[in-house]
VOTORMAR-193992 format. One line per field, with one value per residue (C-alpha): y, z, x; residue in one letter. Coordinates in nm, 4 decimals. Example, Ala and Ser with C-alpha at 12.3 -4.5 7.8 and 13.67 -1.06 7.14 Angstrom:
! residues 2
v c(-0.4500:-0.1060)
w c(0.7800:0.7140)
u c(1.2300:1.3670)
r c(A:S)
This chain:
! residues 602
v c(29.6416:29.6225:29.5610:29.3416:29.2660:29.5235:29.4374:29.4638:29.9277:29.9610:29.7629:29.9042:30.2516:30.1095:29.9953:30.3235:30.5830:30.5310:30.7837:30.8646:31.0333:30.8023:30.8113:31.0657:31.0469:31.1596:30.9927:31.1577:31.4539:31.4377:31.3487:31.0340:30.9623:30.6284:30.5512:30.3508:30.0437:30.1185:30.0725:29.7189:29.5960:29.6412:29.4854:29.2134:29.1835:29.2246:28.9477:28.7179:28.7649:28.7632:28.3902:28.3435:28.4138:28.1278:28.3149:28.1481:28.2337:28.3227:28.4135:28.7391:29.0577:29.3436:29.7620:29.9645:30.2649:30.6462:30.7942:30.6548:30.6415:30.4567:30.1830:30.0847:30.1107:29.8480:29.6426:29.6421:29.5261:29.2875:29.1383:29.1119:28.9240:28.6484:28.5918:28.7558:28.9285:29.2765:29.4370:29.7973:29.9252:30.2735:30.4360:30.5784:30.2508:30.1719:29.9096:29.6938:29.7381:29.6311:29.3159:29.2572:29.2799:29.0674:28.8211:28.8129:28.8205:28.5908:28.8361:28.5789:28.8974:29.2945:29.5603:29.8421:30.1833:30.3574:30.3242:30.4161:30.2469:29.9412:30.0731:30.0655:29.7176:29.6042:29.7502:29.5191:29.2405:29.0115:28.7512:28.8154:28.5728:28.8298:29.1972:29.3991:29.7355:30.0231:30.0967:30.0081:29.8352:30.0476:29.9763:30.0964:29.8949:29.6266:29.3468:29.0272:28.6886:28.4493:28.7160:28.8022:29.1500:29.2085:29.5193:29.6458:29.5629:29.2597:29.1653:29.2642:28.9902:28.9407:28.6313:28.3569:28.1156:27.9267:28.2380:28.3933:28.0901:28.0811:28.4383:28.3820:28.0384:28.2236:28.5361:28.3243:28.1861:28.4893:28.5530:28.8788:28.7349:28.6305:28.8123:29.1052:29.2866:29.3182:29.6614:29.6933:29.9757:30.1966:30.1543:30.4502:30.1675:29.7918:29.6618:29.7117:29.4571:29.3235:29.3746:29.1164:29.3310:29.1617:29.2457:29.2915:29.5564:29.8030:29.7602:29.8434:30.1110:30.2719:30.2363:30.4567:30.7095:30.7491:30.7993:31.1218:31.2576:31.5132:31.3232:31.1754:31.1518:31.4975:31.6152:31.5987:31.5125:31.5171:31.2411:31.2726:31.0514:30.7512:30.4420:30.2244:30.4107:30.2411:30.6312:30.7322:30.3487:30.3382:30.7084:30.6224:30.2996:30.5393:30.7878:30.5035:30.3966:30.7517:30.8143:31.1066:31.1461:31.0745:31.2818:31.1598:31.3828:31.2534:31.4237:31.6931:31.9784:31.9225:32.0679:32.3888:32.3742:32.0817:32.2005:32.5116:32.2534:32.0238:32.2358:31.9744:32.0038:31.7742:31.6462:31.4283:31.5551:31.5179:31.8323:31.9157:31.9986:32.2454:32.3930:32.3946:32.6316:32.8687:32.8966:32.9973:33.2618:33.3621:33.3713:33.6046:33.8476:33.8383:34.0043:34.2201:34.6010:34.7591:34.7750:34.4080:34.2997:34.5012:34.3255:33.9357:33.9931:34.0870:33.8753:33.5434:33.7044:33.7212:33.3629:33.1684:33.3659:33.1538:33.0603:32.8646:32.4834:32.3989:32.4628:32.8301:33.1064:33.3573:33.6634:33.9404:34.1545:33.8794:33.7230:34.1173:34.1230:33.7817:33.8560:34.1602:33.9576:33.7103:34.0105:34.1036:33.7879:33.4665:33.4844:33.5045:33.2019:32.9852:33.1026:32.9715:32.6089:32.6069:32.8475:32.5496:32.3354:32.3062:32.0537:31.8921:31.5977:31.5197:31.2103:31.0852:31.3173:31.5489:31.8941:32.2376:32.3906:32.6877:32.5756:32.3763:32.7438:32.9578:32.7485:32.6956:33.1013:33.1064:32.8949:32.5320:32.3453:32.0984:31.8292:31.6215:31.2398:30.9895:30.6105:30.3169:30.0734:29.7823:29.9722:30.0032:30.3074:30.5304:30.5658:30.8912:31.1874:31.5693:31.6229:31.8531:31.8945:32.1927:32.0825:31.7921:31.9589:32.0251:32.1761:32.0452:31.6763:31.4122:31.3826:31.1150:30.7829:30.6593:30.4955:30.1130:30.1998:30.1923:30.3382:30.3414:30.5235:30.2141:30.2245:30.3666:30.7589:31.0185:31.3774:31.4713:31.1440:31.0156:30.6528:30.3800:30.4325:30.1194:29.9760:29.7181:29.6968:29.5270:29.7224:29.6229:29.3732:29.0168:29.0458:29.0954:28.8631:28.6066:28.7367:28.5348:28.6766:29.0378:29.0014:28.9030:29.1151:29.3936:29.2582:29.2687:29.0021:29.1147:29.1949:29.5317:29.6359:29.8312:30.1253:30.2375:30.5514:30.8077:31.0416:31.1210:31.2353:31.5894:31.8107:31.3655:31.2521:31.4134:31.1856:31.3935:31.2058:31.3140:31.0638:30.7364:30.4821:30.4259:30.7368:30.8690:30.9059:30.9695:31.2863:31.2212:31.3898:31.0543:31.2375:31.1266:31.3206:31.3026:31.4362:31.4236:31.5962:31.8801:31.8887:31.9812:32.2597:32.3701:32.3296:32.5925:32.8381:32.9924:32.9792:32.6202:32.3741:32.0695:31.9758:31.6643:31.6612:31.4955:31.4373:31.0687:31.0468:31.4111:31.6990:31.8500:31.8528:31.9935:32.0168:32.0045:32.2363:32.3383:32.6746:32.7484:32.9670:33.1384:33.2777:33.3590:33.5715:33.7723:33.8457:33.9420:34.1193:34.3416:34.3279:34.4471:34.1577:34.0772:33.7286:33.5524:33.1595:32.9193:32.7381:33.0867:33.2214:32.9409:33.0782:33.4429:33.5948:33.8136:33.4735:33.2744:33.5548:33.5169:33.1535:33.1545:33.4323:33.2428:32.9223:33.1035:33.1754:32.7962:32.6914:32.9592:32.9209:32.5449:32.3173:32.1705:32.2165:31.8833:31.9435:32.2992:32.3250:32.4382:32.4204:32.3955:32.3854:32.5414:32.3170:32.3918:32.0943:32.0192:31.6154:31.4333:31.0556:31.0783:31.1301:30.8784:31.0844:31.0435:30.7110:30.7215:30.8366:31.1025:31.0253:31.1250:30.8442:30.9577:30.6990:30.8404:31.1752:31.1314:30.9569:31.2307:31.4874:31.3179:31.5768:31.8665:31.6872:31.6449:32.0448:32.1386:31.9427:32.0586)
w c(14.7562:14.5877:14.8368:14.7265:15.0768:15.3351:15.6308:15.4210:15.3542:15.6768:15.5350:15.2273:15.4027:15.6709:15.3626:15.1197:15.3439:15.7117:15.9514:16.3156:16.3014:16.0829:16.2996:16.6320:16.8135:17.1700:17.4760:17.8112:17.6226:17.5090:17.1443:17.1271:16.8360:16.6647:16.4249:16.1398:16.3302:16.6468:16.4728:16.3243:16.6236:16.8170:16.5264:16.5400:16.9373:16.8908:16.6219:16.8868:17.1689:16.9118:16.8260:17.2190:17.2938:17.0961:16.7533:16.4116:16.0439:15.8897:16.2187:16.2032:16.4814:16.5235:16.5706:16.7456:16.8017:16.8372:16.6037:16.4500:16.6143:16.5694:16.7751:16.5269:16.2441:16.4617:16.5633:16.1263:16.0669:16.3162:16.2355:15.8639:15.8850:16.0240:15.8499:16.0749:15.9381:16.0886:16.0600:16.1700:16.2925:16.3148:16.6399:16.5371:16.4379:16.5835:16.8703:16.6056:16.3467:16.5581:16.6903:16.3367:16.2278:16.5351:16.4353:16.0419:16.0997:16.3981:16.5524:16.7451:16.9359:16.9016:16.9536:17.1732:17.1565:17.5122:17.7715:17.5561:17.2825:17.5168:17.6633:17.3159:17.2593:17.5594:17.4825:17.2225:17.3744:17.1826:17.2836:17.1600:17.3730:17.3759:17.4391:17.3203:17.4461:17.2988:17.6582:18.0233:18.0542:18.1811:18.5801:18.6205:18.3624:18.3504:18.1794:18.0590:18.1705:17.9807:17.8231:17.8512:17.8344:17.7969:17.7790:17.4986:17.7417:17.8541:17.4832:17.3359:17.4000:17.2614:17.0179:17.1011:16.8286:16.8197:16.7692:16.5057:16.3080:16.3266:16.2543:15.9337:15.8228:15.8618:15.6109:15.3665:15.2955:15.2365:14.8619:14.7397:14.6463:14.9953:15.1976:15.3663:15.5220:15.5809:15.5781:15.6457:15.4240:15.6005:15.3848:15.3731:15.4566:15.6172:15.7868:15.6653:15.4197:15.4590:15.1323:15.1002:14.9829:14.9251:14.9680:14.5733:14.6106:14.8128:14.7180:14.3786:14.4844:14.7033:14.4186:14.2436:14.4984:14.4906:14.1372:14.1963:14.5383:14.6337:14.9467:15.0439:15.2546:15.4994:15.4248:15.7446:15.6847:15.9191:15.9526:16.1585:15.9967:16.0845:15.9442:16.0112:15.6762:15.3327:15.2385:15.5332:15.5840:15.2275:15.2702:15.5654:15.3690:15.1074:15.3561:15.4817:15.1161:15.0292:15.3705:15.4965:15.8260:15.9831:16.2740:16.4124:16.5599:16.8039:16.6727:16.3728:16.6877:16.8087:16.4286:16.5517:16.7845:16.6690:16.2651:16.4108:16.6218:16.3666:16.0264:15.7480:15.3697:15.2691:15.4637:15.3355:15.4561:15.4049:15.2841:15.6109:15.7826:15.4671:15.5504:15.8834:15.8283:15.6190:15.9116:16.1630:15.8826:15.8861:16.2611:16.2370:16.0062:16.2430:16.5223:16.2938:16.2525:15.9324:15.7596:15.8315:15.7117:15.3876:15.3096:15.4072:15.1891:14.8967:14.9003:14.9546:14.6361:14.4880:14.5745:14.5111:14.1279:14.1663:13.7428:13.7304:13.6427:13.6472:13.3292:13.1865:13.2793:13.5720:13.3969:13.5078:13.6828:13.8770:13.9604:14.0775:14.3318:14.4215:14.4979:14.7353:14.8713:14.9696:15.1829:15.4006:15.4222:15.2628:15.4567:15.8241:15.7598:15.6360:15.9183:16.1348:16.0162:16.0066:15.7334:15.4993:15.4613:15.0570:14.9368:15.0920:14.8803:14.9404:14.9545:15.1075:14.9554:14.6984:14.7328:14.6858:14.3709:14.5393:14.8538:14.5970:14.4278:14.7897:14.8970:14.5922:14.5361:14.9010:14.8350:14.9145:14.6570:14.7425:14.4754:14.5061:14.4255:14.3711:14.5151:14.6891:14.9853:14.6864:14.4870:14.7537:14.7044:14.5108:14.1133:13.9949:14.1418:14.0113:14.0186:14.1250:13.8263:13.5459:13.3210:13.6000:13.7555:13.6552:13.9963:14.0155:13.8835:14.0876:13.8267:13.6099:13.6361:13.8525:13.6942:13.6146:13.6823:13.3848:13.3966:13.1589:13.1647:13.0905:12.8562:12.8824:12.9196:13.0095:12.7991:12.9643:12.8772:13.2683:13.3181:13.5965:13.6157:13.5911:13.6934:13.6308:13.7804:14.0101:14.3247:14.2790:14.5547:14.4880:14.6591:14.9633:15.2602:15.3150:15.0132:14.6511:14.5218:14.5962:14.4820:14.1269:14.1010:14.1181:13.8240:13.4804:13.2338:13.1113:13.4740:13.5425:13.8693:13.8999:14.1535:14.1881:14.0856:13.7936:13.5753:13.2768:13.1115:13.0737:12.8865:12.7643:13.0643:13.3949:13.5359:13.7403:13.9211:13.9293:14.1381:14.3008:14.1005:14.3617:14.4564:14.1744:14.1789:13.9553:14.0009:13.9024:13.5535:13.4744:13.4930:13.6382:13.9507:14.0654:14.3876:14.4589:14.1764:14.2748:14.6121:14.4645:14.2996:14.6347:14.7926:14.5851:14.8005:15.0951:15.2951:15.2538:15.4736:15.4179:15.2128:15.1008:14.8030:14.7785:14.5027:14.4906:14.3336:14.3705:14.1699:14.1910:14.3758:14.7120:15.0173:15.3045:15.4154:15.7156:15.6595:15.6871:16.0046:16.0727:15.7190:15.7906:16.1046:15.8981:15.6633:15.9378:16.0895:15.7450:15.6679:16.0187:16.1075:16.4960:16.5204:16.8150:16.7977:16.4701:16.6107:16.5657:16.2634:15.9965:16.1383:16.0315:15.7045:15.6059:15.6317:15.4440:15.1787:15.1316:15.0812:14.8319:14.6386:14.6430:14.5424:14.2427:14.1277:14.1087:13.9924:13.7080:13.6302:13.6808:13.6807:13.4513:13.4685:13.6306:13.8630:14.0207:14.3916:14.4341:14.7790:15.0740:15.4397:15.6377:15.9654:16.2468:16.3534:16.1891:16.0494:16.2048:16.2642:16.6091:16.5877:16.3435:16.0039:15.8390:15.7657:15.9097:15.5794:15.6093:15.3632:15.3883:15.5431:15.3370:15.4822:15.8171:15.7066:15.5091:15.8874:16.1119:15.8865:15.7435:15.8554:15.7272:15.3683:15.3951:15.4193:15.1484:14.9462:15.0419)
u c(6.3614:6.0233:5.6998:5.4032:5.2590:5.1056:5.3685:5.6145:5.5556:5.7748:6.0803:6.0789:6.0812:6.3637:6.5429:6.4922:6.4190:6.4933:6.3516:6.4510:6.0873:5.8898:5.5350:5.4244:5.1553:5.0263:5.0243:4.9634:4.9487:5.3253:5.4379:5.5765:5.8431:5.9213:6.1782:6.1098:6.3504:6.1514:5.8327:5.9781:6.0809:5.7159:5.5655:5.7569:5.7229:5.3330:5.3622:5.5156:5.2675:4.9317:5.0766:5.1702:4.8449:4.6942:4.5801:4.6068:4.6573:4.3536:4.0994:3.9901:4.0654:3.9021:3.9994:3.7719:4.0002:3.8906:4.1565:4.4630:4.7430:5.1332:4.9616:4.7372:4.9763:5.2286:4.8937:4.7622:5.1002:5.1684:4.8486:4.9126:5.2396:5.1110:4.8453:4.5613:4.2894:4.2391:3.8809:3.8790:3.5002:3.4207:3.4182:3.0914:2.9294:2.5822:2.5381:2.3777:2.6329:2.9199:2.7007:2.6533:3.0378:3.1549:2.9198:2.9830:3.3105:3.3698:3.6409:3.8682:4.0221:3.9516:4.2311:4.0583:4.1827:4.0278:3.7254:3.4866:3.5786:3.5434:3.2106:3.0751:3.1992:3.0685:2.7638:2.7132:2.6963:2.9014:3.1495:3.4805:3.7292:4.0575:4.0691:4.3650:4.4406:4.6436:4.7201:4.6535:4.2995:4.1252:3.9971:3.6596:3.5076:3.2495:3.4622:3.2377:3.2751:3.5333:3.6599:4.0748:4.2050:4.5716:4.7368:4.9635:5.2639:5.1764:5.1085:5.4117:5.7263:6.0573:6.0534:6.2542:6.4233:6.0658:5.8286:6.1247:6.0641:5.6882:5.7109:5.9380:5.7067:5.3706:5.5664:5.6480:5.3591:5.1464:5.0871:4.9889:4.6127:4.6006:4.3527:4.4434:4.1626:3.7760:3.6323:3.2275:3.0823:2.9024:2.5586:2.3118:2.0403:2.0584:2.3640:2.7262:2.8884:3.2300:3.4252:3.7405:4.0285:4.3970:4.7274:4.7364:4.4381:4.5730:4.9389:4.8469:4.6457:4.9620:5.1678:4.8919:4.9126:5.2255:5.2779:5.0434:5.0708:5.3837:5.4897:5.8545:6.0901:6.1403:5.8252:5.6093:5.2127:4.9403:4.6399:4.3364:4.0300:4.0006:4.2172:3.9037:3.8028:4.0179:4.0974:4.3168:4.4305:4.5733:4.7200:4.9019:5.0401:5.1307:5.3149:5.5388:5.6867:5.7239:5.8991:5.7179:5.7281:5.3828:5.1994:4.8628:4.5948:4.3558:4.0611:3.9668:3.9002:4.2690:4.4142:4.4137:4.6810:4.8751:4.9061:5.1323:5.3129:5.3928:5.3988:5.2871:5.3527:5.0503:4.7233:4.4351:4.0588:3.6533:3.5247:3.3552:3.6897:3.7677:3.4064:3.4940:3.8311:3.5800:3.3555:3.6303:3.7420:3.3838:3.3775:3.6969:3.5142:3.2329:3.5153:3.6896:3.6069:3.4434:3.7640:3.8930:3.5505:3.5607:3.9326:3.7869:3.4513:3.6950:3.9474:3.7473:3.5028:3.8489:3.9538:3.6223:3.6385:3.9936:4.0182:4.3236:4.2435:4.6356:4.7542:4.6911:4.8906:4.6340:4.5673:4.7725:4.5103:4.3744:4.7303:4.8040:4.4773:4.5762:4.9189:4.7392:4.5111:4.7799:4.9520:4.6242:4.4711:4.6143:4.9356:4.7759:4.5622:4.8441:5.0578:4.7902:4.7759:5.1719:5.2773:5.3946:5.0758:5.0796:4.8810:4.5221:4.3620:4.0053:3.7909:3.4537:3.2244:3.1354:3.3488:3.2194:3.3870:3.4238:3.5768:3.8299:3.9065:3.9123:4.1936:4.4027:4.3763:4.5097:4.8592:4.7246:4.6395:4.2983:4.2841:3.9122:3.9327:3.6839:3.6595:3.5198:3.6185:3.5500:3.8394:4.0770:3.9789:4.1178:3.9666:4.0315:4.2070:4.2847:4.6520:4.8552:5.0597:4.9780:4.6799:4.5897:4.2460:3.9089:3.7187:3.3857:3.5161:3.6343:3.9845:4.1403:4.1570:4.4168:4.7119:4.6660:4.2837:4.0192:3.6580:3.4119:3.0621:2.7898:2.4905:2.2576:2.3361:2.0742:2.0652:2.3186:2.5769:2.5485:2.5590:2.7139:3.0465:3.2146:3.5513:3.8256:4.1669:4.3761:4.2881:3.8775:3.7689:3.6923:3.3604:3.1717:3.1749:2.9627:2.7634:2.8025:2.4994:2.5421:2.9121:2.7511:2.5538:2.7884:2.9882:2.9171:2.9528:3.2910:3.4649:3.3866:3.2841:2.9550:2.9701:2.6384:2.7517:2.6265:2.8857:3.0283:3.3416:3.4010:3.7226:3.7824:3.9896:3.7304:3.5438:3.2228:3.0419:2.6489:2.4750:2.4060:2.1780:2.0078:1.8744:1.7509:1.3893:1.0669:0.8177:0.4742:0.5570:0.7317:1.0968:1.3786:1.5742:1.9340:1.9102:2.2922:2.3646:2.1245:2.2633:2.6287:2.4413:2.2671:2.6089:2.7686:2.6207:2.7687:2.4869:2.3997:2.6186:2.3698:2.0905:1.8708:1.6801:1.3286:1.0212:0.9707:0.6366:0.5795:0.4836:0.8528:1.1331:1.2103:1.4785:1.5636:1.8534:2.0688:2.1922:2.5526:2.5246:2.8275:2.8134:2.4482:2.5024:2.7654:2.4971:2.2155:2.4833:2.5250:2.1751:2.0399:1.8614:1.8523:2.0561:1.9226:1.9913:1.9720:1.6580:1.4723:1.6683:1.5557:1.1647:1.2851:1.1343:1.3819:1.5882:1.3505:1.3872:1.7629:1.7286:1.4493:1.6678:1.9749:1.7302:1.6336:1.9653:2.0546:1.7316:1.8079:2.1658:2.2355:1.9216:1.7226:1.3168:1.2669:1.5443:1.4082:1.3703:1.0330:0.9912:1.2458:1.2798:1.5292:1.6549:1.8689:1.9969:2.2998:2.3292:2.6248:2.7283:2.6760:2.3077:2.2716:2.1546:2.5475:2.7259:3.0468:3.1703:2.9710:2.7288:2.3408:2.1173:1.8219:1.5852:1.6417:1.6188:1.3277:1.1723:1.2669:1.1280:0.8574:0.6057:0.7952:0.8213:0.4777:0.4047:0.5975:0.3702:0.0012)
r c(M:D:F:T:R:L:F:E:V:L:E:Y:Q:Q:H:R:Y:P:Q:Q:M:S:I:A:G:R:Q:A:H:Q:W:R:N:W:S:T:E:A:L:L:S:E:R:D:R:L:S:A:G:L:L:D:H:G:L:H:E:G:E:R:V:G:I:L:A:H:C:G:S:P:Q:W:I:M:A:D:A:A:M:L:Q:I:G:L:V:P:V:P:I:H:A:T:A:R:I:D:E:I:Q:H:I:A:Q:D:A:E:L:K:A:C:F:V:S:N:E:A:M:L:E:K:L:I:A:A:E:V:H:I:P:V:L:F:F:F:E:N:I:P:E:K:S:E:I:P:E:N:T:R:C:I:S:W:D:D:L:A:C:D:P:G:E:H:L:Q:G:R:I:R:F:L:R:A:G:I:Q:P:E:R:L:A:T:I:L:Y:T:S:G:T:T:G:L:P:K:G:V:M:L:T:H:A:N:I:V:S:N:I:K:S:V:L:A:I:V:P:V:G:P:G:V:P:V:V:S:F:L:P:L:S:H:I:F:E:R:M:V:T:Y:A:Y:Q:A:A:G:A:P:L:W:F:A:E:A:V:E:H:L:P:K:I:L:P:E:I:R:P:H:F:M:T:A:V:P:R:V:L:E:R:M:Y:E:R:L:Q:E:E:R:T:R:S:G:A:L:R:R:K:V:L:D:W:A:L:G:L:A:E:R:Y:P:Y:S:G:G:D:V:L:P:P:V:Y:A:F:K:R:W:L:A:D:I:L:V:F:R:Q:W:R:K:R:M:G:G:R:I:R:Y:I:A:V:G:A:A:A:L:Q:P:R:L:G:R:L:F:S:A:A:G:I:E:V:R:E:G:Y:G:L:T:E:T:S:P:V:V:A:F:N:R:F:E:P:G:G:V:H:F:G:T:V:G:I:P:A:P:G:V:E:V:R:I:A:A:P:H:D:E:D:G:N:G:E:I:E:V:R:G:P:N:V:T:S:G:Y:L:H:L:P:E:E:T:A:A:R:F:T:E:D:G:W:F:K:T:G:D:L:G:R:F:E:H:K:R:F:L:K:V:T:G:R:K:S:E:V:F:K:T:T:S:G:K:F:V:A:P:A:Y:V:E:Q:Q:L:L:R:S:P:F:I:S:Q:C:M:V:V:G:A:N:Q:P:F:A:A:A:L:I:V:P:E:F:G:V:L:E:N:W:C:R:D:N:K:V:H:W:T:A:P:Q:F:M:V:L:N:P:K:V:E:K:L:F:R:Q:E:I:D:Q:I:N:E:T:R:L:G:T:I:E:K:I:R:N:F:C:L:L:F:E:P:W:T:A:E:N:G:L:L:T:P:T:L:K:L:R:R:E:R:L:A:E:Q:H:K:E:V:I:G:K:M:Y:K)
């Protein structure tokens, strides 16, 4: 048996790798496990309920959920097999974005995971005729008039002969090229656009990923990223197709407790998750005695110099030191993550190469990839096999995906990254002109990202075409590339490079306060609070030294950071300064800090 449509993925698992524990999630603070057979049965009961409540083929149904869950998986599959079009909404979406999505997609119904998500939907003041709940209907919420609310138990029903026949009929009519889902890109400016993806688009990417990631039957995996993002959604399909037992965590904050419970072998993450794990090591260092601090510093410094690129044998001296560091530090670190974690795939944002090296040296192979919502999403990925990784790049194009660098190129060979393959979207909902503008005459999708190939086949992303700015000297600067270099410093958590129509490039910087606190303690600088430390002259001198070193070793003349400002408040999706996929909202950041930016150029 093969699968060509998304709702067949669970059936493929039942045929090839039937699992007694296929998917697990938390309910009432306890784990609830679902077998493959139970998931298929509940999927069909949900499909029957959706038809029984008057929904029709081709209509669009939202999913507003605070986290991934077995219910998310079952609701998605139930809609897909009867021709409904799931439209996920980010839990961190702004009210105006929710309004736009509901109206643009013409939602006929919406699944809601909890009371907090319901309140967001109510605040958006959009009329959605039917609301379905993953659990019970919250009692205290003020449901809008003319809105029907249906709990999970009331929705799911045993399909009789009539409904079974309708489900079979609808399934038979769904071709792989049929629209499967609409996902709204977060966008760094303006309102999100609805990306239309077919069954064939996503299935092609699932099969590409299955060929290059080490998951399979009996290999437990954990999912904690939102399923409203195509990255995690596609990966969960791949887990199901591989027969890997899938455990859902409600939030990344729960990982320290959950990882030792489920002891996964593999997970996906965004760079911030790895940064937080590193910060916890720094916090441990703060609590340690002098000898332990020295051991930790030595081990982490060794790991950040990890020379392995996937094909070469480690130098004997380094291999011995790494073995010793593993006994003293890394083994305990892995144990806190369950003891069996071997692989982490990273996407959505650029990974600091030093973190990729650090985790890999610690026995957890980290591989960075690259993709877009419009490409379902994986375009390129560093491999886990020998010779398949180069830290600082996003890897080799995925099987079946073609990548080229469009002319014109700059002096370093950077040009716009263009993609062609079965994973590429047919376009944006209700935006034919924008769709046409994103494709070349010969059918390649223009990503808007700048990059080049290194070591012949490894793709390196160096910036965003729309973000490139010109200084008053007439030279162009790609801010994302400069930011990647700044983030190599362990003292920098977040940064944004500015300088459009100015004489030089400058940067807003949020320090990595855990690392900074350790430095202050080691250098006898009195630590108070972040809002005061960013004003400390000794701290400012430290950052000037860090930036000068990066200027000299990694940046060209026009890219050098001539001035900077330290900020104490982190940028998050919740405060509106990052997109739901954790990209910088540059215009908002520039507006919020316009006085600070102005002072850097006086």
